[in-house]
Structures are given as C-alpha cells and as structure tokens.
VEXLO-971672 format. One line per 4 residues: number of its first residue (from 1); their letters; for each residue x, y, z of C-alpha. Coordinates in Angstrom, 1 decimal, always signed. Example, Ala and Ser with C-alpha at 12.3 -4.5 7.8 and 13.67 -1.06 7.14 Angstrom:
<bakes>
1	as	+12.3,-4.5,+7.8 | +13.7,-1.1,+7.1
</bakes>
This chain:
<bakes>
1	mlal	+0.1,+0.0,-0.1 | +1.3,+3.4,-0.9 | +1.9,+6.2,+1.7 | -0.8,+8.6,+1.1
5	saad	-0.6,+12.1,+2.4 | -2.8,+13.1,+5.3 | -5.0,+15.1,+3.0 | -5.1,+12.4,+0.0
9	cvsp	-6.4,+9.9,+2.6 | -9.8,+11.4,+3.0 | -11.2,+10.1,-0.4 | -10.3,+6.5,+0.2
13	aiqr	-11.7,+6.7,+3.9 | -15.2,+8.1,+2.7 | -14.9,+5.2,-0.3 | -14.4,+2.3,+2.4
17	trdf	-16.9,+3.6,+4.7 | -19.6,+3.7,+2.0 | -18.7,+0.1,+1.0 | -18.5,-1.2,+4.7
21	lfrp	-21.8,+0.3,+6.0 | -23.9,+0.6,+2.6 | -23.0,-2.1,+0.1 | -24.9,-4.4,+0.9
25	frwg	-27.2,-2.1,+3.1 | -29.2,-3.9,+5.8 | -30.7,-1.9,+8.6 | -30.0,-4.1,+11.4
29	tylk	-26.4,-4.6,+10.6 | -26.1,-0.8,+9.8 | -27.6,-0.1,+13.3 | -25.3,-2.4,+15.1
33	lglv	-22.3,-1.2,+13.4 | -23.1,+2.3,+13.7 | -23.6,+2.1,+17.4 | -20.4,+0.1,+17.9
37	aiit	-18.7,+2.8,+16.0 | -20.0,+5.6,+18.2 | -19.1,+3.7,+21.3 | -15.6,+3.0,+20.3
41	egsa	-15.0,+6.5,+19.1 | -17.1,+8.7,+21.0 | -16.8,+7.4,+24.6 | -14.8,+8.7,+27.5
45	yhsr	-11.2,+8.0,+27.0 | -9.3,+8.8,+30.3 | -10.7,+8.0,+33.9 | -10.5,+11.2,+36.1
49	asng	-11.1,+11.0,+39.8 | -12.0,+14.0,+41.8 | -12.5,+14.5,+45.4 | -14.3,+17.5,+47.1
53	ggap	-15.8,+18.0,+50.5 | -18.3,+20.8,+51.4 | -18.6,+22.6,+54.8 | -22.0,+23.2,+56.0
57	shng	-22.4,+27.0,+56.7 | -22.8,+28.2,+60.6 | -23.9,+31.5,+62.2 | -20.7,+31.6,+64.0
61	pviq	-17.1,+32.0,+62.9 | -16.3,+28.2,+63.4 | -15.5,+26.4,+60.1 | -16.1,+22.6,+60.0
65	gpwd	-13.1,+20.8,+58.2 | -13.8,+19.0,+55.1 | -13.0,+15.8,+56.6 | -15.1,+16.2,+59.8
69	fapl	-16.9,+13.0,+59.2 | -18.2,+10.2,+61.3 | -15.8,+6.8,+60.5 | -19.0,+5.2,+58.9
73	eiaa	-19.6,+7.9,+56.6 | -15.9,+7.8,+55.4 | -16.0,+4.1,+55.1 | -19.2,+4.3,+53.0
77	vaaa	-17.9,+7.3,+50.7 | -14.5,+5.0,+50.3 | -16.5,+2.1,+49.3 | -18.7,+4.1,+46.8
81	vlga	-15.6,+5.8,+45.3 | -13.7,+2.4,+44.8 | -16.9,+0.6,+43.6 | -17.4,+3.6,+41.0
85	illl	-13.5,+3.4,+40.0 | -13.8,-0.6,+39.6 | -17.0,-0.2,+37.5 | -15.4,+2.7,+35.2
89	mwlf	-12.4,+0.3,+34.7 | -14.6,-2.7,+33.7 | -16.6,-0.8,+31.2 | -13.3,+0.6,+29.9
93	ylit	-11.9,-2.9,+29.4 | -15.1,-3.7,+27.4 | -15.0,-0.7,+25.3 | -11.1,-1.8,+24.6
97	rlrf	-12.3,-5.1,+23.6 | -14.8,-3.7,+21.4 | -12.2,-1.4,+19.7 | -10.1,-4.1,+18.8
101	affh	-13.4,-6.1,+17.6 | -14.2,-3.3,+15.2 | -10.7,-2.8,+14.2 | -11.0,-6.5,+12.9
105	clvy	-14.2,-5.7,+11.1 | -12.8,-2.7,+9.5 | -9.4,-4.1,+8.5 | -10.9,-7.6,+7.2
109	ntre	-14.1,-6.1,+5.8 | -16.4,-8.1,+7.9 | -19.5,-7.2,+9.8 | -19.3,-9.6,+12.6
113	irpg	-18.3,-8.4,+15.8 | -17.9,-11.8,+17.7 | -14.7,-12.9,+16.0 | -12.6,-10.1,+16.6
117	wrly	-13.9,-10.0,+20.3 | -12.5,-13.5,+20.9 | -9.4,-13.3,+18.6 | -8.0,-10.2,+20.3
121	repa	-8.4,-11.0,+24.0 | -4.9,-10.9,+25.0 | -3.7,-7.9,+23.1 | -6.7,-6.0,+24.3
125	wrff	-5.8,-6.9,+27.9 | -2.5,-5.7,+27.6 | -3.6,-2.6,+25.6 | -6.1,-1.8,+28.2
129	wlnv	-3.3,-1.8,+31.1 | -1.3,+0.3,+28.8 | -4.0,+2.9,+28.7 | -4.5,+2.9,+32.4
133	vvgl	-0.7,+3.2,+33.1 | -0.6,+6.2,+30.7 | -3.9,+8.0,+32.1 | -2.8,+7.6,+35.6
137	cfvl	+0.5,+9.2,+34.7 | -1.3,+11.8,+32.7 | -3.5,+12.6,+35.5 | -0.9,+12.9,+38.1
141	laav	+1.3,+15.0,+35.8 | -2.1,+17.3,+35.5 | -2.4,+17.3,+39.3 | +1.2,+18.4,+39.8
145	limp	+0.8,+21.2,+37.4 | -2.6,+22.3,+38.7 | -1.7,+22.0,+42.5 | +0.0,+25.5,+43.0
149	faag	-3.1,+27.2,+41.5 | -5.7,+25.0,+43.3 | -3.9,+25.5,+46.7 | -3.9,+29.4,+46.0
153	iwrv	-7.8,+29.3,+45.0 | -8.2,+27.2,+48.2 | -6.7,+29.7,+50.5 | -8.7,+32.4,+48.9
157	llqa	-12.1,+30.5,+49.4 | -11.1,+29.8,+53.1 | -10.5,+33.6,+53.9 | -13.7,+34.5,+52.2
161	qhgg	-15.5,+32.1,+54.6 | -13.6,+34.0,+57.2 | -13.9,+37.4,+56.0 | -17.5,+37.2,+54.3
165	gpdf	-16.9,+37.5,+50.7 | -13.9,+36.4,+48.4 | -11.5,+38.7,+46.8 | -12.5,+38.5,+43.0
169	tllf	-9.5,+40.5,+41.8 | -7.2,+38.0,+43.6 | -9.3,+35.0,+42.5 | -9.4,+36.2,+39.0
173	slll	-5.6,+36.4,+39.0 | -5.4,+32.9,+40.1 | -7.7,+31.4,+37.5 | -6.6,+33.5,+34.5
177	plip	-3.3,+31.3,+34.2 | -5.3,+28.1,+34.3 | -6.8,+28.8,+30.9 | -3.8,+28.1,+28.9
181	lifl	-2.6,+25.4,+31.1 | -6.0,+23.7,+30.8 | -5.9,+24.2,+27.0 | -2.6,+22.6,+26.7
185	llla	-3.4,+19.8,+28.9 | -6.5,+19.1,+26.4 | -4.2,+19.3,+23.6 | -1.8,+16.9,+25.4
189	gfai	-4.5,+14.5,+26.2 | -5.7,+14.5,+22.5 | -2.2,+13.7,+21.2 | -2.0,+10.9,+23.7
193	dvvl	-5.2,+9.5,+22.4 | -4.2,+9.7,+18.7 | -0.8,+7.9,+19.4 | -2.4,+5.2,+21.4
197	rdwi	-5.6,+4.4,+19.4 | -4.4,+5.4,+15.9 | -0.7,+4.2,+15.8 | +0.1,+1.7,+18.8
201	mphf	-2.9,-0.1,+18.8 | -2.5,-1.6,+15.3 | +0.9,-2.9,+16.3 | -0.9,-4.8,+19.3
205	avdn	-3.6,-6.1,+17.0 | -1.6,-7.0,+14.0 | +2.0,-8.1,+15.6 | +1.2,-8.9,+19.1
209	atal	+3.7,-6.3,+19.8 | +4.6,-5.1,+23.3 | +4.2,-1.5,+24.1 | +7.9,-0.8,+23.9
213	eawk	+8.1,-2.2,+20.3 | +4.9,-0.4,+19.3 | +6.5,+2.8,+20.4 | +9.8,+2.3,+18.6
217	avwg	+7.9,+1.6,+15.3 | +5.5,+4.6,+15.8 | +8.3,+6.8,+16.6 | +10.4,+5.7,+13.9
221	svrt	+7.6,+6.6,+11.4 | +6.8,+9.9,+13.1 | +10.5,+11.1,+12.8 | +10.5,+10.2,+9.2
225	ekrq	+7.5,+12.1,+8.4 | +7.1,+14.9,+11.1 | +5.0,+17.3,+8.7 | +2.6,+14.5,+7.6
229	flvy	+1.9,+13.1,+10.9 | +1.3,+16.6,+12.3 | -1.1,+17.4,+9.2 | -3.0,+14.1,+10.3
233	ailr	-3.4,+15.4,+14.0 | -5.0,+18.6,+12.7 | -7.4,+16.9,+10.1 | -8.3,+14.4,+12.5
237	talp	-9.6,+16.9,+14.7 | -11.0,+19.1,+12.1 | -12.8,+16.4,+9.9 | -15.3,+15.1,+12.4
241	avam	-16.3,+18.5,+13.3 | -16.6,+19.4,+9.6 | -18.6,+16.3,+8.9 | -21.1,+16.8,+11.8
245	alvf	-21.7,+20.4,+11.0 | -22.5,+19.5,+7.5 | -24.9,+16.8,+8.4 | -26.3,+19.3,+11.1
249	mvll	-27.0,+21.8,+8.6 | -28.7,+19.1,+6.1 | -30.8,+17.7,+8.8 | -31.8,+20.8,+10.7
253	ipgl	-35.0,+21.4,+9.1 | -36.2,+18.0,+9.1 | -35.2,+17.1,+12.7 | -36.8,+20.2,+13.9
257	mvag	-40.2,+19.2,+12.0 | -40.0,+15.7,+13.6 | -39.0,+17.1,+17.0 | -41.8,+19.8,+16.9
261	siga	-44.7,+17.2,+15.9 | -43.7,+14.9,+18.8 | -43.4,+17.6,+21.2 | -46.7,+19.2,+20.1
265	liya	-48.4,+15.6,+20.4 | -47.2,+15.1,+23.7 | -48.3,+18.6,+24.9 | -51.7,+17.8,+23.5
269	ihta	-51.9,+14.8,+25.5 | -50.8,+16.5,+28.6 | -53.4,+19.2,+28.0 | -56.1,+16.7,+27.3
273	fags	-55.7,+14.6,+30.5 | -54.7,+17.6,+32.6 | -58.0,+17.8,+34.7 | -58.6,+14.0,+34.8
277	tgga	-58.5,+11.9,+37.7 | -58.4,+8.3,+38.8 | -58.1,+5.8,+35.8 | -58.2,+8.5,+33.2
281	aeag	-55.2,+10.3,+34.7 | -53.2,+7.1,+34.8 | -54.0,+6.2,+31.4 | -52.8,+9.8,+30.3
285	llvq	-49.8,+9.2,+32.0 | -49.0,+6.0,+30.3 | -49.7,+7.5,+26.8 | -47.5,+10.3,+27.6
289	vffg	-44.7,+7.8,+28.8 | -45.3,+5.7,+25.5 | -44.8,+8.7,+23.4 | -41.8,+10.0,+25.4
293	vvaf	-40.2,+6.7,+24.9 | -41.0,+6.7,+21.3 | -39.2,+10.0,+20.9 | -36.3,+8.9,+22.8
297	llml	-36.0,+5.9,+20.6 | -36.2,+8.3,+17.6 | -33.4,+10.5,+18.9 | -31.4,+7.5,+19.3
301	lfgi	-31.9,+6.0,+15.9 | -31.3,+9.5,+14.6 | -27.8,+9.7,+16.6 | -26.8,+6.4,+15.3
305	cvgg	-27.8,+7.0,+11.7 | -25.7,+10.3,+11.9 | -22.8,+9.4,+14.3 | -22.3,+5.9,+12.7
309	pvst	-21.0,+6.7,+9.5 | -18.9,+9.6,+11.1 | -17.2,+7.5,+13.6 | -16.5,+4.8,+11.2
313	gire	-15.1,+7.3,+8.6 | -12.7,+8.6,+11.3 | -11.3,+4.8,+12.1 | -11.2,+4.0,+8.4
317	yali	-9.0,+7.4,+7.9 | -6.5,+6.6,+10.9 | -6.1,+3.0,+9.2 | -5.5,+4.2,+5.8
321	fygg	-3.1,+6.9,+6.8 | -1.3,+4.5,+9.1 | -1.3,+1.8,+6.7 | +0.8,+3.6,+4.5
325	ryrt	+3.5,+4.0,+7.1 | +3.2,+0.2,+8.7 | +3.3,-2.2,+5.7 | +1.7,-5.2,+7.4
329	lgdl	-1.5,-3.0,+8.1 | -1.4,-1.8,+4.8 | -1.3,-5.1,+3.0 | -4.1,-6.4,+5.2
333	lysp	-6.5,-3.3,+4.2 | -6.1,-4.1,+0.5 | -5.5,-7.9,+0.7 | -8.1,-10.3,-0.8
337	vtqp	-7.5,-12.5,+2.4 | -10.5,-12.5,+4.6 | -9.5,-14.3,+7.6 | -6.4,-13.4,+9.9
341	apig	-3.7,-15.5,+11.2 | -4.1,-16.5,+14.7 | -2.3,-14.1,+17.2 | +1.3,-15.3,+17.4
345	gpsg	+1.1,-16.8,+14.1 | +2.7,-15.6,+10.8 | +1.4,-12.3,+10.8 | +1.5,-12.0,+14.6
349	trg	+5.0,-12.9,+15.8 | +6.9,-10.4,+17.5 | +10.2,-8.9,+16.3
</bakes>
C-alpha cells in the first residue's frame, strides 16, 4: 500500500466507509455497526477521579473541616468511590475489547463483531493496562501542574469564609493562568489518545507487539514524516467537526419538524388529560410515557444514523493513513484475504 498524504487519505476513507456500511445495506447490520462505531470512537477515554468536600454554613465563625465525618460515613464514601472506579475500569476494558473487534471488522471487511472480540482478547488486555498506566501518569502530571493554582484558590475561598466574601480580583488572577494550562492539557490528552489508538493499537492487534516495540515503530515513522503526522493530527481533529456540521445543516429542518411534531403531540395529550382523575389520569400518564419513549428511540436512531458513518469514517481514515506507514497493516487493508492469522502466527509474531 502506498503512503498517502494526510489530505489524500480522506477520499479513500469515505469510499471504504460507504462500502463497509452500505454495500450491501441492511438496517439491522447498519444500526449495529453504527452503534459500535459511536461507542468505540465517542466514549470517554481517560478516567478522572476528583475528591471534594463541602462544609455546611454556620452562624458563628467556626468552620468545620472538610474531613470532619463519622468513621462510618468515611467508610461508605470510600466504598462508593472504589466501586465507581472498579465499574469504570470494567466498562473501559469492555470498550477496549470492542475497539479491537471493530478494528478487526474494518481491516478484514467483515461485519461480525464476535470473531474480533474473541481473537484479540490477550492484546486487548495488555493494551487496556497500557492505557490505564498512561492515563494515571497523565492525571498525576496534570495534578502536579494544577496543584499550585488549586492551593491558592483554596486559600482564597477559606479567607472568604472568614471574611464574608471572596477577593474577586485575586481569584481572577489565580484562575486566568489556568486557561492556557487547561488548553495545553487538553491538547496533550488528545495527542496521547491519537498516538495510542491510531498508531500503537494496530501493532498490538496485527503483530501482537509489546508497548515498547509498538512505540519504537511509531516513533520511527513520526521522525521520518513529522510534517505529515502533524497534518494528520490537525485533520483528525477538524474532519469530524466539519462532517457533523454538514450533517447538522442538512438535517436541521427535518429534525426540527419531527421534534416539533412529537413535542406538540405530547403537549396535546398532556393538556387533554390535565384535569382528569383516577383511571383517566393514569391512562394519560401511560400515553405520555409511551410517546416519550418513542421520542427517545427516534433520537437514538437519529444519533446512530448520523454518528455511525462519521465515527466509522474516522477509524477508516486512521487506518488508511497509518497503513501507508505500517506495511503489514496496509497490506491487510487491501488484501483479498478475509481471515486473519492467529495471534502469534505468521502475521502475529513479535520482532
């Protein structure tokens, strides 16, 4: 496969997306693949934990400390936080497995999710822990950078509790430097996401590579074509926004008409049963719930129909661009072979 420029990858990505989702077209398959694409592309990527404590107000000058809780309350909060973290990690692992399964679908041009789900279990597990480690390092770095500003803001808020009001000039002077810092952190988070999902993950899936092996291969490609990788990162950010804007403009009027019709219908039903009592009121409530569920399902259907092709196109774009720099992946994208070799087999050996 030829190494196309970042701009030249757009057209073949659109072509592959059209062939994958619409040729042949089946509603059930389209909705399934569209939902998977949205989950794998649009889901939250990094886990973030935040702690906070609120102090109830008192008439006197005494201020209760944020950790002045009963032992049972502390244990309950700790158990809830731990349970939430474990739940989020489990969901993130499932999403990681699903990303590998969808990668399998796009690379081998198959619409079955289950084969990829089973085939890449071990690489997905290692890639999941790589993401966890990288995410924790990123959060720790962000905390270290933000800590001096947070400490200053905390002191201002404590002084405000004692003095009766915050010093807004001082508070603004502390918040203002945070704006560029937060922007840089968001930019760094996006860059890490692109490196992991678009460039390192294919090495895990195709070659069963380790994190170090994948990083060496990616870094070698980036050093060779710094400009093209930079242009790719820019287009990778801009293209989804442009696509969604175009779809929004095309479907704005039809969407408003459908939403307005459903809203008017629900309002009419609510008005008709407003003064009813007993069984009639319960029947009116059931009718409103029914049409509310129908409206929700229509919104979900609309979201899948719009977001599915855009999310699939993003992944196709990433595969085509990096497939030109990663020969094994590029050969698979345009190979007549429909079944992958087992992990660790001819195309899955390390080194």
